All heavy atoms as a GROMACS GRO file, in nm:
protein
  400
    1MET      N    1   0.083  -0.115   0.002
    1MET     CA    2  -0.003   0.002   0.004
    1MET      C    3   0.085   0.127  -0.002
    1MET      O    4   0.190   0.130   0.069
    1MET     CB    5  -0.086   0.001   0.125
    1MET     CG    6  -0.178   0.126   0.133
    1MET     SD    7  -0.281   0.121   0.275
    1MET     CE    8  -0.412   0.008   0.215
    2ASP      N    9   0.047   0.225  -0.077
    2ASP     CA   10   0.123   0.346  -0.090
    2ASP      C   11   0.106   0.431   0.037
    2ASP      O   12  -0.005   0.438   0.091
    2ASP     CB   13   0.071   0.418  -0.209
    2ASP     CG   14   0.161   0.536  -0.246
    2ASP    OD1   15   0.272   0.549  -0.194
    2ASP    OD2   16   0.119   0.610  -0.335
    3TRP      N   17   0.212   0.483   0.079
    3TRP     CA   18   0.205   0.565   0.210
    3TRP      C   19   0.113   0.694   0.191
    3TRP      O   20   0.058   0.735   0.288
    3TRP     CB   21   0.345   0.610   0.247
    3TRP     CG   22   0.410   0.704   0.153
    3TRP    CD1   23   0.496   0.664   0.048
    3TRP    CD2   24   0.412   0.842   0.155
    3TRP    NE1   25   0.541   0.780  -0.017
    3TRP    CE2   26   0.488   0.889   0.050
    3TRP    CE3   27   0.349   0.942   0.233
    3TRP    CZ2   28   0.500   1.029   0.013
    3TRP    CZ3   29   0.361   1.073   0.206
    3TRP    CH2   30   0.447   1.115   0.098
    4ARG      N   31   0.100   0.740   0.073
    4ARG     CA   32   0.015   0.859   0.051
    4ARG      C   33  -0.133   0.819   0.077
    4ARG      O   34  -0.204   0.905   0.118
    4ARG     CB   35   0.037   0.908  -0.094
    4ARG     CG   36   0.167   0.980  -0.098
    4ARG     CD   37   0.190   1.019  -0.243
    4ARG     NE   38   0.247   0.905  -0.312
    4ARG     CZ   39   0.344   0.909  -0.403
    4ARG    NH1   40   0.395   1.022  -0.442
    4ARG    NH2   41   0.390   0.796  -0.460
    5LEU      N   42  -0.172   0.696   0.048
    5LEU     CA   43  -0.308   0.661   0.076
    5LEU      C   44  -0.336   0.657   0.228
    5LEU      O   45  -0.439   0.694   0.275
    5LEU     CB   46  -0.342   0.527   0.016
    5LEU     CG   47  -0.348   0.511  -0.134
    5LEU    CD1   48  -0.364   0.373  -0.176
    5LEU    CD2   49  -0.464   0.599  -0.182
    6LEU      N   50  -0.242   0.614   0.301
    6LEU     CA   51  -0.253   0.607   0.443
    6LEU      C   52  -0.259   0.746   0.502
    6LEU      O   53  -0.339   0.780   0.588
    6LEU     CB   54  -0.135   0.538   0.514
    6LEU     CG   55  -0.124   0.384   0.483
    6LEU    CD1   56   0.009   0.331   0.544
    6LEU    CD2   57  -0.241   0.318   0.545
    7VAL      N   58  -0.177   0.833   0.452
    7VAL     CA   59  -0.173   0.976   0.494
    7VAL      C   60  -0.308   1.045   0.456
    7VAL      O   61  -0.368   1.120   0.535
    7VAL     CB   62  -0.051   1.053   0.436
    7VAL    CG1   63  -0.062   1.204   0.467
    7VAL    CG2   64   0.074   0.998   0.490
    8ALA      N   65  -0.356   1.019   0.337
    8ALA     CA   66  -0.484   1.081   0.294
    8ALA      C   67  -0.598   1.029   0.391
    8ALA      O   68  -0.684   1.109   0.416
    8ALA     CB   69  -0.513   1.037   0.150
    9GLY      N   70  -0.594   0.902   0.413
    9GLY     CA   71  -0.700   0.844   0.508
    9GLY      C   72  -0.694   0.917   0.649
    9GLY      O   73  -0.799   0.948   0.707
   10PHE      N   74  -0.572   0.929   0.689
   10PHE     CA   75  -0.555   0.999   0.822
   10PHE      C   76  -0.607   1.147   0.812
   10PHE      O   77  -0.672   1.192   0.909
   10PHE     CB   78  -0.408   1.001   0.864
   10PHE     CG   79  -0.376   1.074   0.988
   10PHE    CD1   80  -0.412   1.011   1.109
   10PHE    CD2   81  -0.314   1.196   0.986
   10PHE    CE1   82  -0.381   1.077   1.228
   10PHE    CE2   83  -0.288   1.267   1.103
   10PHE     CZ   84  -0.320   1.207   1.224
   11VAL      N   85  -0.576   1.215   0.706
   11VAL     CA   86  -0.622   1.350   0.689
   11VAL      C   87  -0.772   1.363   0.687
   11VAL      O   88  -0.835   1.453   0.749
   11VAL     CB   89  -0.560   1.412   0.560
   11VAL    CG1   90  -0.627   1.542   0.526
   11VAL    CG2   91  -0.408   1.434   0.580
   12VAL      N   92  -0.834   1.269   0.617
   12VAL     CA   93  -0.987   1.265   0.612
   12VAL      C   94  -1.041   1.241   0.754
   12VAL      O   95  -1.136   1.306   0.800
   12VAL     CB   96  -1.034   1.166   0.516
   12VAL    CG1   97  -1.184   1.144   0.528
   12VAL    CG2   98  -0.997   1.208   0.370
   13CYS      N   99  -0.983   1.144   0.825
   13CYS     CA  100  -1.033   1.118   0.963
   13CYS      C  101  -1.014   1.235   1.053
   13CYS      O  102  -1.106   1.265   1.131
   13CYS     CB  103  -0.957   0.992   1.018
   13CYS     SG  104  -1.002   0.843   0.944
   14VAL      N  105  -0.902   1.301   1.047
   14VAL     CA  106  -0.880   1.415   1.136
   14VAL      C  107  -0.980   1.526   1.095
   14VAL      O  108  -1.035   1.594   1.183
   14VAL     CB  109  -0.735   1.466   1.116
   14VAL    CG1  110  -0.721   1.604   1.182
   14VAL    CG2  111  -0.639   1.368   1.183
   15GLY      N  112  -0.999   1.542   0.964
   15GLY     CA  113  -1.103   1.644   0.918
   15GLY      C  114  -1.245   1.616   0.973
   15GLY      O  115  -1.310   1.705   1.018
   16LEU      N  116  -1.282   1.484   0.970
   16LEU     CA  117  -1.416   1.451   1.022
   16LEU      C  118  -1.420   1.479   1.171
   16LEU      O  119  -1.524   1.526   1.215
   16LEU     CB  120  -1.445   1.304   0.990
   16LEU     CG  121  -1.472   1.263   0.847
   16LEU    CD1  122  -1.481   1.117   0.831
   16LEU    CD2  123  -1.612   1.329   0.805
   17VAL      N  124  -1.326   1.443   1.244
   17VAL     CA  125  -1.324   1.457   1.392
   17VAL      C  126  -1.330   1.608   1.424
   17VAL      O  127  -1.413   1.659   1.503
   17VAL     CB  128  -1.211   1.389   1.459
   17VAL    CG1  129  -1.188   1.439   1.605
   17VAL    CG2  130  -1.213   1.243   1.448
   18VAL      N  131  -1.244   1.683   1.362
   18VAL     CA  132  -1.239   1.832   1.389
   18VAL      C  133  -1.374   1.899   1.343
   18VAL      O  134  -1.429   1.981   1.412
   18VAL     CB  135  -1.125   1.902   1.316
   18VAL    CG1  136  -1.128   2.049   1.323
   18VAL    CG2  137  -0.994   1.848   1.377
   19GLY      N  138  -1.426   1.859   1.231
   19GLY     CA  139  -1.554   1.914   1.186
   19GLY      C  140  -1.668   1.870   1.273
   19GLY      O  141  -1.751   1.957   1.316
   20TRP      N  142  -1.670   1.753   1.325
   20TRP     CA  143  -1.774   1.714   1.420
   20TRP      C  144  -1.764   1.780   1.547
   20TRP      O  145  -1.869   1.832   1.606
   20TRP     CB  146  -1.765   1.564   1.442
   20TRP     CG  147  -1.874   1.512   1.533
   20TRP    CD1  148  -1.864   1.499   1.672
   20TRP    CD2  149  -2.004   1.479   1.496
   20TRP    NE1  150  -1.984   1.452   1.718
   20TRP    CE2  151  -2.072   1.439   1.613
   20TRP    CE3  152  -2.068   1.468   1.376
   20TRP    CZ2  153  -2.205   1.390   1.609
   20TRP    CZ3  154  -2.211   1.428   1.375
   20TRP    CH2  155  -2.267   1.391   1.492
   21ARG      N  156  -1.640   1.799   1.603
   21ARG     CA  157  -1.618   1.870   1.726
   21ARG      C  158  -1.660   2.022   1.717
   21ARG      O  159  -1.720   2.074   1.806
   21ARG     CB  160  -1.473   1.864   1.767
   21ARG     CG  161  -1.440   1.919   1.908
   21ARG     CD  162  -1.290   1.906   1.933
   21ARG     NE  163  -1.224   1.971   1.823
   21ARG     CZ  164  -1.122   2.056   1.836
   21ARG    NH1  165  -1.082   2.078   1.962
   21ARG    NH2  166  -1.064   2.104   1.735
   22ASN      N  167  -1.628   2.085   1.604
   22ASN     CA  168  -1.652   2.227   1.596
   22ASN      C  169  -1.802   2.254   1.556
   22ASN      O  170  -1.851   2.356   1.605
   22ASN     CB  171  -1.565   2.285   1.483
   22ASN     CG  172  -1.426   2.301   1.532
   22ASN    OD1  173  -1.399   2.294   1.656
   22ASN    ND2  174  -1.326   2.313   1.450
   23THR      N  175  -1.862   2.171   1.477
   23THR     CA  176  -1.997   2.204   1.436
   23THR      C  177  -2.105   2.117   1.499
   23THR      O  178  -2.219   2.162   1.519
   23THR     CB  179  -2.015   2.184   1.283
   23THR    OG1  180  -1.991   2.047   1.252
   23THR    CG2  181  -1.916   2.271   1.204
   24GLY      N  182  -2.072   1.996   1.535
   24GLY     CA  183  -2.170   1.906   1.598
   24GLY      C  184  -2.267   1.847   1.504
   24GLY      O  185  -2.366   1.785   1.542
   25THR      N  186  -2.244   1.862   1.371
   25THR     CA  187  -2.332   1.802   1.272
   25THR      C  188  -2.252   1.726   1.173
   25THR      O  189  -2.139   1.740   1.156
   25THR     CB  190  -2.407   1.912   1.196
   25THR    OG1  191  -2.313   1.983   1.118
   25THR    CG2  192  -2.480   2.003   1.288
   26VAL      N  193  -2.325   1.632   1.112
   26VAL     CA  194  -2.260   1.538   1.010
   26VAL      C  195  -2.226   1.625   0.894
   26VAL      O  196  -2.111   1.607   0.832
   26VAL     CB  197  -2.352   1.426   0.979
   26VAL    CG1  198  -2.290   1.347   0.858
   26VAL    CG2  199  -2.381   1.335   1.096
   27GLY      N  200  -2.307   1.717   0.855
   27GLY     CA  201  -2.280   1.800   0.734
   27GLY      C  202  -2.155   1.885   0.753
   27GLY      O  203  -2.080   1.901   0.665
   28GLY      N  204  -2.142   1.943   0.879
   28GLY     CA  205  -2.021   2.020   0.905
   28GLY      C  206  -1.902   1.936   0.907
   28GLY      O  207  -1.791   1.981   0.862
   29ALA      N  208  -1.911   1.813   0.956
   29ALA     CA  209  -1.797   1.724   0.965
   29ALA      C  210  -1.747   1.684   0.822
   29ALA      O  211  -1.638   1.686   0.788
   29ALA     CB  212  -1.828   1.600   1.038
   30ILE      N  213  -1.847   1.661   0.733
   30ILE     CA  214  -1.812   1.624   0.596
   30ILE      C  215  -1.754   1.746   0.524
   30ILE      O  216  -1.654   1.728   0.448
   30ILE     CB  217  -1.940   1.572   0.522
   30ILE    CG1  218  -1.981   1.433   0.586
   30ILE    CG2  219  -1.910   1.560   0.371
   30ILE    CD1  220  -2.111   1.377   0.536
   31PHE      N  221  -1.806   1.857   0.543
   31PHE     CA  222  -1.759   1.984   0.482
   31PHE      C  223  -1.607   2.007   0.528
   31PHE      O  224  -1.524   2.038   0.443
   31PHE     CB  225  -1.847   2.103   0.517
   31PHE     CG  226  -1.788   2.234   0.467
   31PHE    CD1  227  -1.801   2.265   0.334
   31PHE    CD2  228  -1.734   2.325   0.554
   31PHE    CE1  229  -1.743   2.385   0.288
   31PHE    CE2  230  -1.676   2.443   0.508
   31PHE     CZ  231  -1.686   2.471   0.371
   32VAL      N  232  -1.586   1.999   0.660
   32VAL     CA  233  -1.446   2.028   0.705
   32VAL      C  234  -1.352   1.916   0.651
   32VAL      O  235  -1.237   1.947   0.614
   32VAL     CB  236  -1.443   2.034   0.855
   32VAL    CG1  237  -1.306   2.040   0.906
   32VAL    CG2  238  -1.524   2.154   0.904
   33ALA      N  239  -1.401   1.794   0.645
   33ALA     CA  240  -1.315   1.685   0.598
   33ALA      C  241  -1.284   1.711   0.446
   33ALA      O  242  -1.168   1.693   0.399
   33ALA     CB  243  -1.376   1.551   0.613
   34GLY      N  244  -1.379   1.757   0.371
   34GLY     CA  245  -1.358   1.788   0.232
   34GLY      C  246  -1.261   1.907   0.214
   34GLY      O  247  -1.171   1.900   0.131
   35LEU      N  248  -1.278   2.000   0.302
   35LEU     CA  249  -1.187   2.123   0.293
   35LEU      C  250  -1.046   2.077   0.334
   35LEU      O  251  -0.947   2.116   0.263
   35LEU     CB  252  -1.238   2.233   0.392
   35LEU     CG  253  -1.165   2.364   0.395
   35LEU    CD1  254  -1.174   2.424   0.256
   35LEU    CD2  255  -1.220   2.454   0.504
   36VAL      N  256  -1.020   2.008   0.437
   36VAL     CA  257  -0.895   1.959   0.476
   36VAL      C  258  -0.829   1.874   0.374
   36VAL      O  259  -0.708   1.882   0.342
   36VAL     CB  260  -0.900   1.892   0.615
   36VAL    CG1  261  -0.767   1.826   0.645
   36VAL    CG2  262  -0.937   1.990   0.723
   37SER      N  263  -0.914   1.788   0.314
   37SER     CA  264  -0.862   1.697   0.210
   37SER      C  265  -0.823   1.776   0.085
   37SER      O  266  -0.718   1.746   0.022
   37SER     CB  267  -0.967   1.595   0.167
   37SER     OG  268  -0.999   1.512   0.273
   38ALA      N  269  -0.898   1.879   0.052
   38ALA     CA  270  -0.863   1.964  -0.063
   38ALA      C  271  -0.728   2.039  -0.037
   38ALA      O  272  -0.647   2.048  -0.126
   38ALA     CB  273  -0.975   2.066  -0.094
   39LEU      N  274  -0.712   2.089   0.087
   39LEU     CA  275  -0.586   2.154   0.116
   39LEU      C  276  -0.471   2.054   0.120
   39LEU      O  277  -0.357   2.094   0.064
   39LEU     CB  278  -0.593   2.220   0.255
   39LEU     CG  279  -0.694   2.334   0.266
   39LEU    CD1  280  -0.705   2.380   0.409
   39LEU    CD2  281  -0.647   2.457   0.183
   40PHE      N  282  -0.489   1.934   0.156
   40PHE     CA  283  -0.391   1.835   0.149
   40PHE      C  284  -0.350   1.799   0.000
   40PHE      O  285  -0.236   1.798  -0.032
   40PHE     CB  286  -0.434   1.704   0.221
   40PHE     CG  287  -0.340   1.587   0.200
   40PHE    CD1  288  -0.223   1.589   0.269
   40PHE    CD2  289  -0.376   1.480   0.113
   40PHE    CE1  290  -0.138   1.477   0.254
   40PHE    CE2  291  -0.286   1.382   0.100
   40PHE     CZ  292  -0.175   1.373   0.167
   41VAL      N  293  -0.446   1.794  -0.084
   41VAL     CA  294  -0.419   1.760  -0.227
   41VAL      C  295  -0.348   1.880  -0.288
   41VAL      O  296  -0.250   1.862  -0.359
   41VAL     CB  297  -0.549   1.741  -0.304
   41VAL    CG1  298  -0.531   1.733  -0.446
   41VAL    CG2  299  -0.610   1.597  -0.249
   42VAL      N  300  -0.387   2.005  -0.260
   42VAL     CA  301  -0.313   2.121  -0.314
   42VAL      C  302  -0.174   2.124  -0.263
   42VAL      O  303  -0.082   2.151  -0.341
   42VAL     CB  304  -0.393   2.253  -0.275
   42VAL    CG1  305  -0.308   2.376  -0.304
   42VAL    CG2  306  -0.523   2.254  -0.349
   43SER      N  307  -0.149   2.096  -0.140
   43SER     CA  308  -0.011   2.091  -0.081
   43SER      C  309   0.068   1.982  -0.151
   43SER      O  310   0.184   2.007  -0.181
   43SER     CB  311  -0.021   2.066   0.071
   43SER     OG  312   0.105   2.052   0.122
   44TRP      N  313   0.007   1.868  -0.173
   44TRP     CA  314   0.081   1.760  -0.236
   44TRP      C  315   0.117   1.796  -0.380
   44TRP      O  316   0.220   1.770  -0.428
   44TRP     CB  317  -0.005   1.634  -0.229
   44TRP     CG  318   0.052   1.514  -0.297
   44TRP    CD1  319   0.173   1.462  -0.268
   44TRP    CD2  320  -0.012   1.430  -0.392
   44TRP    NE1  321   0.193   1.351  -0.351
   44TRP    CE2  322   0.080   1.331  -0.424
   44TRP    CE3  323  -0.134   1.432  -0.454
   44TRP    CZ2  324   0.053   1.232  -0.515
   44TRP    CZ3  325  -0.160   1.337  -0.543
   44TRP    CH2  326  -0.068   1.236  -0.582
   45LEU      N  327   0.020   1.862  -0.448
   45LEU     CA  328   0.052   1.903  -0.590
   45LEU      C  329   0.163   2.000  -0.589
   45LEU      O  330   0.244   1.999  -0.684
   45LEU     CB  331  -0.072   1.950  -0.658
   45LEU     CG  332  -0.181   1.848  -0.693
   45LEU    CD1  333  -0.310   1.920  -0.735
   45LEU    CD2  334  -0.133   1.750  -0.790
   46ILE      N  335   0.166   2.098  -0.501
   46ILE     CA  336   0.274   2.198  -0.493
   46ILE      C  337   0.407   2.130  -0.471
   46ILE      O  338   0.500   2.165  -0.535
   46ILE     CB  339   0.241   2.303  -0.389
   46ILE    CG1  340   0.126   2.389  -0.436
   46ILE    CG2  341   0.363   2.387  -0.360
   46ILE    CD1  342   0.070   2.487  -0.330
   47ASP      N  343   0.406   2.044  -0.372
   47ASP     CA  344   0.532   1.966  -0.348
   47ASP      C  345   0.576   1.886  -0.464
   47ASP      O  346   0.702   1.876  -0.498
   47ASP     CB  347   0.510   1.869  -0.226
   47ASP     CG  348   0.500   1.945  -0.090
   47ASP    OD1  349   0.537   2.064  -0.096
   47ASP    OD2  350   0.460   1.883   0.007
   48THR      N  351   0.488   1.824  -0.539
   48THR     CA  352   0.517   1.753  -0.657
   48THR      C  353   0.580   1.838  -0.758
   48THR      O  354   0.676   1.798  -0.825
   48THR     CB  355   0.390   1.681  -0.712
   48THR    OG1  356   0.340   1.591  -0.613
   48THR    CG2  357   0.424   1.589  -0.828
   49TYR      N  358   0.525   1.956  -0.777
   49TYR     CA  359   0.568   2.052  -0.881
   49TYR      C  360   0.708   2.108  -0.840
   49TYR      O  361   0.798   2.113  -0.921
   49TYR     CB  362   0.470   2.158  -0.904
   49TYR     CG  363   0.518   2.265  -1.001
   49TYR    CD1  364   0.508   2.236  -1.139
   49TYR    CD2  365   0.554   2.391  -0.957
   49TYR    CE1  366   0.553   2.334  -1.228
   49TYR    CE2  367   0.597   2.488  -1.042
   49TYR     CZ  368   0.591   2.457  -1.178
   49TYR     OH  369   0.641   2.551  -1.275
   50VAL      N  370   0.724   2.152  -0.715
   50VAL     CA  371   0.838   2.219  -0.668
   50VAL      C  372   0.958   2.121  -0.646
   50VAL      O  373   1.066   2.146  -0.695
   50VAL     CB  374   0.812   2.298  -0.542
   50VAL    CG1  375   0.939   2.357  -0.485
   50VAL    CG2  376   0.717   2.418  -0.570
   51TYR      N  377   0.927   2.013  -0.583
   51TYR     CA  378   1.036   1.924  -0.542
   51TYR      C  379   1.045   1.798  -0.621
   51TYR      O  380   1.139   1.721  -0.611
   51TYR     CB  381   1.017   1.880  -0.391
   51TYR     CG  382   1.022   2.002  -0.304
   51TYR    CD1  383   0.909   2.037  -0.236
   51TYR    CD2  384   1.134   2.076  -0.282
   51TYR    CE1  385   0.910   2.150  -0.142
   51TYR    CE2  386   1.138   2.186  -0.200
   51TYR     CZ  387   1.023   2.218  -0.128
   51TYR     OH  388   1.024   2.329  -0.044
   52GLY      N  389   0.953   1.773  -0.712
   52GLY     CA  390   0.953   1.654  -0.795
   52GLY      C  391   0.931   1.526  -0.713
   52GLY      O  392   0.981   1.421  -0.754
   53LEU      N  393   0.849   1.531  -0.612
   53LEU     CA  394   0.828   1.412  -0.529
   53LEU      C  395   0.735   1.312  -0.594
   53LEU      O  396   0.637   1.348  -0.661
   53LEU     CB  397   0.765   1.449  -0.392
   53LEU     CG  398   0.860   1.534  -0.303
   53LEU    CD1  399   0.788   1.576  -0.177
   53LEU    CD2  400   0.984   1.461  -0.265
   0.00000   0.00000   0.00000
C-alpha cells in the first residue's frame, strides 16, 4: 500500500473529527473533511511540482 493513501486516510479522519467537534453536525464534519482533504491535495501538488516528489 502506498504511504500517500495512508496519509490521505488520516487527513480525512482528522477532518471528520475536527468538523464534528466544531459544528456538532454530520454535514459540518463532511464539509471540514472535504476542505482539509482539498488543502492536502493542493499541498501535495505543490510539493510534486516544486520538489518533484
